[in-house]
Each structure stands twice: as structure tokens, then as C-alpha cells.
C-alpha positions in Angstrom: 144.8 49.4 -55.0 143.3 49.0 -58.3 145.3 46.9 -61.1 144.0 46.5 -64.8 144.1 43.3 -65.8 143.6 41.7 -69.5 142.0 38.8 -70.4 143.5 36.6 -73.3 140.4 34.6 -74.1 137.9 37.5 -74.4 140.6 40.0 -75.3 139.7 42.5 -73.0 140.9 44.7 -69.7 139.4 44.7 -66.3 140.1 47.1 -64.0 139.8 45.5 -60.5 138.9 48.3 -58.1 138.1 47.2 -54.7 137.5 50.8 -53.3 134.4 50.5 -55.4 133.1 48.1 -53.1 132.5 50.2 -50.2 129.6 51.8 -51.8 126.4 51.4 -49.8 124.1 50.2 -52.3 126.8 47.5 -54.1 124.8 44.3 -53.6 121.6 45.4 -52.7 119.3 43.3 -55.3 115.4 43.4 -55.0 113.7 40.1 -54.7 111.5 39.2 -58.0 107.5 39.0 -57.2 106.6 36.6 -59.2 103.1 34.8 -59.0 103.3 31.2 -58.8 99.2 30.9 -60.2 100.5 32.9 -63.8 103.4 30.5 -64.2 102.8 28.4 -67.4 105.7 26.0 -66.7 103.7 24.6 -64.0 103.3 20.4 -63.6 100.5 20.0 -65.2 100.1 23.6 -67.1 101.4 22.0 -70.1 98.4 23.1 -71.8 99.8 26.8 -71.7 103.1 26.1 -73.6 103.6 25.8 -77.3 103.9 21.7 -78.1 106.8 19.7 -76.3 109.2 19.0 -78.5 111.4 16.7 -76.1 111.0 15.5 -72.1 112.5 13.8 -70.1 110.2 11.4 -67.6 111.2 9.8 -64.0 109.8 6.1 -63.3 106.3 7.6 -62.9 105.9 9.2 -66.2 106.2 12.4 -64.9 108.8 14.9 -66.5 111.7 16.3 -65.2 113.2 18.2 -67.4 111.0 19.8 -70.5 111.7 21.8 -73.7 108.8 23.9 -75.6 109.0 26.3 -78.4 109.3 30.2 -77.0 105.8 31.7 -77.2 107.8 34.7 -77.3 110.0 33.3 -79.8 112.9 36.2 -81.3 113.4 34.0 -84.5 111.4 32.1 -86.7 112.3 28.5 -88.1 109.7 29.2 -90.9 111.3 32.4 -91.8 113.5 32.0 -94.9 117.3 32.2 -94.5 118.3 35.4 -96.7 120.3 39.0 -96.5 119.9 42.1 -98.3 120.7 46.0 -98.8 119.1 48.6 -97.7 121.1 51.6 -99.1 124.1 51.9 -97.1 122.8 49.0 -94.7 122.3 45.5 -94.4 120.1 43.1 -93.0 118.8 39.7 -92.7 115.6 38.0 -92.6 114.7 36.6 -88.5 115.9 33.1 -89.7 116.3 30.8 -86.3 115.2 28.7 -84.0 114.1 29.4 -80.0 113.5 27.2 -77.6 113.0 26.9 -73.6 114.3 24.1 -71.1 112.0 24.1 -68.2 114.5 22.1 -66.0 112.1 21.3 -63.2 108.3 20.9 -62.6 109.2 22.8 -59.2 108.2 26.1 -59.6 111.1 27.5 -56.2 113.7 24.8 -56.6 116.3 27.3 -57.2 119.7 25.6 -58.7 121.3 25.0 -55.5 118.5 22.4 -54.7 119.1 20.6 -57.5 119.7 16.9 -57.4 122.9 15.3 -58.9 119.6 13.2 -61.1 118.2 16.7 -62.0 121.7 18.4 -63.2 122.4 14.8 -65.3 118.8 15.3 -67.0 119.1 18.7 -67.5 122.4 18.3 -69.4 121.1 15.4 -71.2 118.4 17.8 -72.5 120.7 20.7 -73.4 122.7 17.6 -75.2 119.6 16.4 -77.2 118.2 19.6 -78.5 121.4 20.7 -79.6 122.5 17.7 -81.7 118.8 18.0 -82.9 119.0 21.4 -84.0 122.3 20.4 -85.4 120.8 18.3 -88.5 119.3 21.8 -89.9 122.5 22.8 -91.7 121.3 26.3 -92.2 121.6 26.8 -88.6 125.2 28.1 -88.2 125.6 29.1 -84.5 123.5 27.8 -81.3 123.3 29.7 -77.9 122.1 28.1 -74.9 121.8 30.7 -71.8 120.1 30.8 -68.8 118.4 34.0 -67.1 117.9 34.2 -63.5 116.1 37.0 -62.0 115.4 40.8 -63.3 118.4 42.1 -63.4 119.7 38.9 -65.5 116.9 39.2 -68.0 114.5 37.1 -66.7 110.5 37.8 -67.2 109.5 34.0 -65.1 110.6 32.9 -61.7 110.3 29.4 -63.0 114.0 27.7 -63.5 114.5 27.7 -67.2 117.0 28.0 -69.7 117.0 28.9 -73.2 118.4 28.0 -76.9 118.5 30.8 -79.5 120.1 29.5 -83.2 121.1 31.9 -85.5 121.5 31.0 -89.1 125.2 32.6 -88.5 127.7 32.9 -86.3 127.8 35.7 -83.9 131.2 38.2 -84.4 131.9 38.4 -81.0 131.7 34.0 -80.8 133.9 34.2 -84.5 136.7 36.7 -83.0 137.0 34.7 -79.9 137.4 31.6 -82.1 139.8 33.1 -83.9 141.9 33.8 -80.8 141.6 30.5 -79.8 143.0 29.4 -83.5 145.7 31.8 -83.9 147.0 30.6 -80.0 146.9 27.1 -81.3 148.6 27.7 -84.3 151.3 29.0 -82.4 151.9 26.4 -79.4 150.1 23.8 -80.3 147.9 23.9 -77.7 144.4 25.5 -76.4 143.9 28.4 -74.9 141.9 28.0 -72.2 143.6 24.9 -71.2 146.9 26.7 -70.9 145.0 28.8 -68.6 143.4 25.9 -66.8 147.0 24.5 -66.1 148.2 28.2 -64.7 145.3 28.3 -62.7 145.4 24.8 -61.1 149.2 25.6 -60.8 148.8 28.4 -58.9 145.6 27.5 -57.1 144.8 30.8 -55.2 141.3 31.3 -58.1 140.2 27.6 -57.9 137.2 26.9 -56.3 136.1 23.2 -56.9 137.6 20.8 -59.0 136.7 16.8 -59.5 138.5 14.4 -62.0 136.9 16.0 -65.4 136.3 19.8 -64.4 137.6 22.8 -62.4 136.1 25.9 -61.8 137.8 29.0 -61.1 137.3 32.7 -60.6 139.3 33.7 -64.1 142.0 36.4 -63.5 141.0 38.7 -65.0 137.1 38.4 -64.1 134.8 40.5 -65.9 131.9 40.1 -63.0 132.5 40.2 -59.5 132.0 36.7 -58.6 132.4 35.2 -62.0 132.8 31.5 -62.6 134.3 29.7 -65.5 133.5 25.8 -65.2 136.0 23.9 -67.5 137.0 20.6 -68.9 140.6 19.9 -67.4 141.2 18.2 -70.6 140.1 18.6 -74.2 136.9 19.0 -74.8 135.4 20.9 -77.8 131.7 20.8 -77.0 129.4 19.0 -74.5 128.2 17.2 -77.5 131.5 14.9 -76.8 130.6 14.1 -73.1 130.5 10.3 -71.9 129.2 9.5 -68.9 132.1 10.1 -66.6 131.9 13.9 -68.4 128.4 13.9 -67.4 128.6 13.0 -64.0 131.0 15.3 -62.9 129.6 17.7 -65.0 126.5 17.6 -63.0 128.7 17.5 -59.3 130.6 20.8 -60.4 127.3 22.5 -61.2 126.0 21.3 -57.9 128.9 22.6 -55.7 129.2 25.8 -57.6 125.8 26.9 -56.9 125.5 25.4 -53.5 128.5 27.7 -52.8 127.3 30.7 -54.6 123.7 30.4 -53.2 125.0 29.7 -49.2 127.0 33.1 -49.9 125.2 35.4 -52.3 121.2 34.2 -51.4 119.1 34.1 -54.0 121.0 36.3 -56.7 120.3 37.3 -60.2 122.8 35.8 -62.9 123.2 34.2 -66.0 124.7 30.8 -67.2 126.3 30.8 -70.8 127.3 27.6 -72.7 130.4 28.1 -75.0 130.2 25.5 -77.5 131.3 24.7 -81.1 129.3 26.7 -84.3 127.6 24.1 -86.2 130.6 24.1 -89.2 132.1 22.1 -91.2 135.8 23.1 -90.0 139.1 22.3 -87.7 137.7 24.2 -84.9 137.2 21.4 -82.7 141.2 21.2 -82.7 141.4 24.6 -80.8 137.9 25.8 -79.3 137.5 24.1 -75.2 133.9 23.8 -74.1 133.4 26.2 -71.3 130.2 27.2 -69.2 130.6 30.9 -67.9 128.4 31.5 -64.9 128.0 35.6 -64.3 126.1 36.8 -60.9 124.3 40.2 -61.7 125.3 42.0 -58.4 126.6 44.8 -60.0 125.2 47.6 -62.3 127.1 48.2 -65.5 127.4 51.9 -65.4 128.5 55.0 -68.4 132.0 53.7 -68.3 131.6 50.1 -69.1 128.4 50.7 -71.6 131.4 53.1 -73.4 134.1 51.2 -73.2 133.2 47.8 -73.2 135.7 47.7 -70.4 134.8 46.3 -66.4 135.2 47.4 -63.1 135.2 44.8 -61.0 135.1 45.6 -57.3 136.3 42.1 -55.9 139.6 40.7 -57.1 139.2 36.9 -58.1 141.4 35.4 -55.5 139.1 36.8 -53.0 136.0 35.6 -54.2 137.6 32.1 -54.3 138.7 32.3 -50.9 135.2 33.0 -49.8 133.4 30.8 -52.2 136.0 27.8 -50.8 135.6 28.8 -46.8 131.6 28.6 -47.4 130.9 25.2 -47.4 
């Protein structure tokens, strides 16, 4: 039986429709065919990328994780920040930053095989880049995301993430922040942490937890096998992580990806980090940092595109049960 669930955080309805799962091509995700010899992210191929911005190296001086400008950048930091009217319409200049985090020297090492040391290096790299980019007050929002697989928008197999920083806050981010503020103004509590409290109380959608974080399939999951990783206590931004937070974040990312890969194989997905805008306001009091993992195993179709609603063929309760049992 189908149900329609509402997500308070994202202000959207989701149709949970188990009958849709019986379609014969539901999860037939093709294998991507990327050639190793053409990859510019390999160890020893550093000259194939723009000049390195930052890296973390091992005891032998070899890089574990490195950051370079995106060669095919969507935005340019050298553009002036401006906007103009064009008759009825308005436009902004292509000002911003676009960087690539090369997560590992190993071309075929997927996220489920990352060690805790690798996850730690990745998170420290993310924090460094956010702190550095926020020194430029013209950049108002910095989005970190990872695309894996062609269904998720990746054009290279080698594990990597991207950072795009813009001179404005995207409207969807503004809307989510406003919902969090409205909730905080009424309840004096953060919206996401109240969701976390409910998930921990009910327990049936929780997948894994440790001292600092919990991973759960949200009540109104937009996608099958969608996972949110949230702190248990208020952390407004990843740059606020202490050493215990870094250790626990590495641990929960490692566990979640091992479970997903064990159940789904080499699946296509997006991972999105939800951080604060680079603004001088009070949003740190009502915004809670979280990570969203979105497996791309079910294609969007006409209804989803025309209504902005999602049809999810797997209930989050069933997802959590499968992922808890897999290891």
C-alpha cells in the first residue's frame, strides 16, 4: 500500500510506493567503462592537472588526498562579482570557485574500501578548503559534493569530490535555512536534531550510530536507500569538528559505505555536505550540519520532474532493516 509522507526539513511530499519495485528494470545500473590510462588523477600524473592547491601526504611524502582547480570549471574566481538586468531578465557574472578533491591515489579504490586514515584525510581536506575559501568574503555559499557513476553525473571513475563556491546563496538553501529558523523561533530547538531525537527513539530507521553521529533512512526519503548522517548534538558546520568528531565521522562514513556496497554492489550515488553559508548572521544557532547520501538507482521520470515530488519504491524502514542486517 502506498503512503504519502511529508519531510519538514525539505518541505516536500514523497510517495512511498512499494508496488513500483516490481518493475523488471528497477535497479539495473550499467557498469561504467573508464580507461585507467586516460585518468589525470593517478599518482605520478600530477602534471595532467592544474597546479595543486592543497594536499595531505603520508610519512613517505606521497600524497594521500589532494586538491586542484577544476580544469573544466563551471565558475571562475577571476570574474568580477556583478549582476545586471537584461530587459525583463536578470543575470549574474560567472564569479565563483570550482575545485576538485582527489580523494585517493588509487584509481579503483571505492569508498567502501577506505581506511579510517583515508576518511580522516578526506575530512581534514574538506575542512581546510572551506576555511580557506571563506577568507574571501565575496563567496557566500560553498557546496561540497561527490558524484560517483554516470547516473550521478561523474565523468571519471577515479574517486573524487568537487567544491563549487558562489557569490550568492542558492534559493533552495535559503528556503531550507528559513524553515530551520522558523522552527527554532517556535521551539528553541533545531529541526534536524528533533528529527534525530525521534529517529533514535523509534529506532526502526536507524542504520548505525556512534558517540557523535547517527546514520538513518529519513522518514520521508526522497530516494531509495537515501541516508542522512547527522550529529547527535548541535554542530552547525563541519569546520566546528573536534578530534573526537573527526574520528566518529570517519567511522560512520566507513560503516555506511561498507553496508551500501555490500548490499548494492558498485552503485552510482551522490554525497552532499550541508554546511552554513559564508554569512555574518545567526544561522549557526539553528542550522545543523549533515551529510546526505543519495544512491542513483532509480531514474526520475515525468511525474517527479513536473511536480518536484518523488516516488520512492522502498520504504525507509525496509532500507534500514536491510542495511543493518547486511554486515
